[in-house]
VEXDREN-2710 file (C-alpha; in Angstrom, 1 decimal):
% VEXDREN-2710
k/r/px/py/pz
1/MET/3.3/68.0/152.9
2/GLN/3.8/70.1/155.8
3/SER/1.5/70.6/158.9
4/GLU/1.6/71.7/162.5
5/LYS/0.2/68.5/163.7
6/LEU/0.8/64.9/163.0
7/THR/-1.1/63.5/160.0
8/LEU/-2.1/60.0/159.7
9/ILE/-2.6/59.2/156.1
10/SER/-5.5/56.6/156.0
11/HIS/-8.2/54.5/154.3
12/HIS/-11.3/54.4/155.8
13/LEU/-11.5/50.4/156.1
14/CYS/-7.5/49.5/156.9
15/PRO/-7.4/48.1/160.1
16/TYR/-3.8/48.7/160.4
17/VAL/-4.9/52.5/160.3
18/GLN/-6.9/51.9/162.9
19/ARG/-4.2/50.4/165.2
20/ALA/-2.4/53.7/164.8
21/ALA/-5.4/55.5/165.5
22/ILE/-6.2/54.0/168.2
23/VAL/-2.6/54.4/170.0
24/LEU/-2.3/58.3/168.9
25/ALA/-5.9/58.6/170.9
26/GLU/-4.8/56.6/173.9
27/LYS/-1.5/58.9/174.1
28/GLY/-3.7/61.7/173.7
29/VAL/-1.9/63.1/170.9
30/ALA/-3.6/65.7/168.4
31/PHE/-3.5/64.5/164.9
32/GLU/-5.4/65.3/161.6
33/ARG/-6.2/62.5/159.1
34/ARG/-6.0/62.3/155.3
35/TYR/-7.9/59.6/153.4
36/ILE/-6.7/58.1/150.2
37/ASP/-8.5/55.7/147.6
38/LEU/-6.1/52.8/147.4
39/ALA/-7.8/52.1/144.1
40/ALA/-6.3/55.1/142.7
41/LYS/-3.4/56.1/144.7
42/PRO/-2.3/59.6/144.0
43/ASP/1.4/60.6/143.1
44/TRP/2.1/62.4/146.3
45/PHE/1.4/59.2/148.2
46/LEU/3.3/56.9/146.3
47/ARG/6.4/59.4/146.5
48/ILE/6.5/59.1/150.2
49/SER/5.3/55.3/151.0
50/PRO/8.0/53.0/150.1
51/LEU/5.1/49.9/150.0
52/GLY/2.4/51.8/148.5
53/LYS/0.4/51.1/151.7
54/VAL/-1.2/52.8/154.6
55/PRO/-1.0/54.0/157.3
56/LEU/1.7/56.7/157.0
57/LEU/2.4/59.1/159.8
58/ALA/4.0/62.5/158.8
59/ILE/5.8/64.2/161.6
60/PRO/6.2/67.9/161.3
61/GLN/10.0/68.9/161.1
62/ALA/10.8/72.7/161.5
63/GLY/12.0/74.1/158.4
64/ARG/11.9/71.0/156.3
65/ASP/9.5/68.5/154.9
66/ASP/7.7/66.3/157.0
67/ALA/9.2/63.2/158.1
68/VAL/7.3/60.0/157.1
69/LEU/6.9/56.6/159.2
70/PHE/5.5/53.5/157.3
71/GLU/4.2/50.1/158.6
72/SER/1.7/50.2/161.6
73/THR/3.7/48.6/164.1
74/VAL/6.7/51.1/163.2
75/ILE/4.3/54.0/163.9
76/CYS/3.0/52.4/167.0
77/GLU/6.3/51.8/168.6
78/TYR/7.3/55.1/167.7
79/LEU/4.3/56.8/169.7
80/GLU/5.0/54.8/172.6
81/GLU/8.6/55.8/173.0
82/THR/8.1/59.4/172.1
83/GLN/4.6/60.5/173.5
84/ALA/3.3/61.1/177.0
85/GLY/0.4/59.3/178.5
86/ALA/0.1/55.7/179.9
87/PRO/2.8/53.1/178.8
88/LEU/0.9/50.5/176.2
89/HIS/3.7/48.0/176.7
90/PRO/4.4/46.4/179.9
91/ALA/7.7/47.5/181.7
92/ASP/9.1/43.9/182.2
93/PRO/11.1/42.9/179.0
94/LEU/10.1/39.4/178.8
95/THR/6.3/40.2/179.2
96/ARG/7.2/43.0/176.5
97/ALA/8.5/40.5/174.2
98/ARG/5.6/38.3/174.7
99/HIS/3.2/41.0/173.8
100/ARG/4.9/41.6/170.8
101/GLY/4.4/38.3/170.0
102/TRP/0.9/38.2/170.5
103/MET/0.5/41.5/168.4
104/GLU/2.0/39.3/165.7
105/PHE/-0.6/36.7/166.1
106/GLY/-3.3/39.5/165.4
107/SER/-1.6/40.1/162.4
108/SER/-2.0/36.5/161.3
109/ILE/-5.7/36.8/162.3
110/LEU/-6.3/39.9/159.9
111/ALA/-4.4/37.9/156.8
112/ASP/-6.9/35.1/157.6
113/LEU/-9.9/37.6/157.7
114/TRP/-8.9/38.9/154.6
115/VAL/-9.4/35.4/152.8
116/TYR/-12.8/35.1/154.9
117/GLU/-14.4/38.2/153.8
118/THR/-13.3/38.2/150.3
119/ALA/-13.8/34.1/149.7
120/LYS/-15.9/33.3/146.7
121/ASP/-17.0/29.7/147.3
122/ALA/-18.2/27.9/150.2
123/GLU/-15.0/25.6/150.5
124/GLN/-12.5/28.4/150.8
125/PHE/-14.8/30.2/153.2
126/GLU/-15.4/27.1/155.6
127/ALA/-11.6/26.5/155.4
128/ARG/-10.7/30.0/156.9
129/ARG/-13.8/30.1/159.0
130/GLN/-12.1/27.0/160.9
131/THR/-8.8/28.6/160.9
132/LEU/-10.2/31.7/162.7
133/ALA/-12.1/29.6/165.1
134/SER/-9.0/27.6/166.1
135/LYS/-6.9/31.0/166.3
136/PHE/-9.5/32.5/168.8
137/ALA/-9.8/29.2/171.0
138/THR/-6.2/29.6/171.5
139/LEU/-6.8/33.1/172.6
140/GLU/-9.1/32.0/175.1
141/GLU/-6.5/30.0/176.8
142/GLU/-4.0/33.2/177.1
143/LEU/-6.7/35.5/178.4
144/GLY/-7.4/36.2/182.0
145/GLU/-10.1/37.7/183.7
146/GLY/-10.0/41.3/181.6
147/PRO/-11.5/43.4/180.8
148/TYR/-8.5/43.8/178.5
149/PHE/-5.7/41.4/177.2
150/ALA/-3.4/41.6/180.2
151/GLY/-6.1/42.9/183.0
152/GLU/-7.2/46.2/183.8
153/ARG/-4.9/48.2/181.8
154/PHE/-5.7/48.9/178.0
155/GLY/-2.2/48.3/176.0
156/MET/-0.7/47.7/172.7
157/VAL/-2.1/44.1/172.0
158/ASP/-5.5/45.6/172.7
159/ALA/-4.9/48.3/170.0
160/VAL/-4.0/45.5/167.6
161/PHE/-7.2/43.0/168.3
162/ALA/-9.6/46.1/168.3
163/PRO/-10.0/46.3/164.7
164/VAL/-9.8/42.7/164.1
165/PHE/-12.9/42.4/166.4
166/ARG/-14.4/45.1/164.7
167/TYR/-15.0/43.2/161.6
168/PHE/-17.2/40.7/163.5
169/GLU/-19.8/43.7/164.4
170/LEU/-21.0/43.1/161.1
171/PHE/-20.0/39.9/160.0
172/GLU/-21.7/38.2/163.0
173/ASN/-25.0/40.0/162.3
174/LEU/-25.1/38.5/158.9
175/PHE/-25.2/35.1/160.3
176/GLU/-23.9/33.5/163.5
177/SER/-20.6/31.9/162.6
178/GLY/-19.7/29.8/165.4
179/ILE/-16.2/31.3/165.4
180/PHE/-16.8/32.7/169.0
181/ALA/-19.2/29.8/170.3
182/GLY/-18.1/29.3/174.0
183/LEU/-15.4/31.7/174.3
184/ARG/-16.2/33.8/177.3
185/ARG/-12.9/35.6/178.0
186/VAL/-12.7/36.4/174.1
187/ASN/-16.1/37.6/174.0
188/ALA/-15.8/39.8/177.3
189/TRP/-12.7/40.9/175.8
190/ARG/-14.5/41.9/172.5
191/ASN/-17.2/43.7/174.3
192/ALA/-14.9/46.0/176.5
193/LEU/-12.9/46.9/173.4
194/ALA/-16.0/47.8/171.3
195/VAL/-16.9/50.6/173.6
196/ARG/-13.8/52.0/174.4
197/PRO/-13.4/55.7/173.1
198/SER/-10.3/55.3/171.2
199/VAL/-11.6/52.2/169.7
200/VAL/-15.0/53.9/168.6
201/GLU/-13.5/56.9/167.2
202/ALA/-10.9/55.1/165.3
203/VAL/-13.3/54.8/162.2
204/THR/-15.9/57.1/160.6
205/ALA/-19.4/56.7/161.4
206/ASP/-20.5/55.1/158.1
207/TYR/-17.8/52.2/158.9
208/GLN/-20.2/49.5/158.3
209/GLU/-21.7/50.6/155.3
210/ARG/-18.2/51.2/153.5
211/LEU/-17.3/47.4/154.7
212/MET/-20.6/46.4/153.3
213/ALA/-20.2/47.8/150.2
214/PHE/-16.6/46.4/149.9
215/LEU/-18.2/42.8/150.4
216/HIS/-20.5/43.3/147.6
217/ARG/-17.8/44.9/145.5
218/HIS/-16.0/41.6/145.7
219/ASP/-18.9/39.1/145.4
220/ALA/-18.2/37.7/148.9
221/TYR/-19.7/34.3/149.9
222/LEU/-20.1/35.8/153.0
223/LEU/-23.0/37.6/151.9
224/ARG/-24.6/34.5/150.1
225/ARG/-24.0/32.5/153.5
226/GLY/-25.7/35.4/155.3
227/LYS/-28.6/34.9/152.9
228/LEU/-28.7/31.2/153.4
229/ALA/-29.0/31.6/157.4
230/ALA/-31.8/34.4/157.2
END
């Protein structure tokens, strides 16, 4: 695989791909996207993806095959270290370490969201809804007046949480879960991220249709819960 630009190997719904796409856009880096079907992974992809997952970032190398990075956090940190543009990490080492901790917190929420969106029954769904509500309440205590995680400057933590919140643009339209009830700062943060150009452009225009189709394929309780609330 060779290209003159960085290539982000992607899946349309993957939130980890979105992280990398957001950071690339924030850094002003020209890149191409190559989408694959994770249900039918091509051989070329399996040869270069040690974990069989997206995203991958293919980096052109003169006279050689592209260098390939895997894992979204590794990709984002590489871009922070090598690309121009506004820093996405704070300069202070202690603050930077704390931000990296909140990035891991965001990854834990994505793991909860997987169960929330694929749960087959009310009990499993409700347990995960309560877990999510608790974690967002924890975030409410950490946030300041925004508009972003650490104030006026968009950072790496924002790139991690923007794909998290994007799920709820659809989920909360199906029914009001109560997950964000009373969380003034979290809701303001969600709204600020939703209109940021790098966040908007991190997915294709048919993202919500694809996500809805995913819920139907998994016979998600979330859809049945939405019909009960209608």
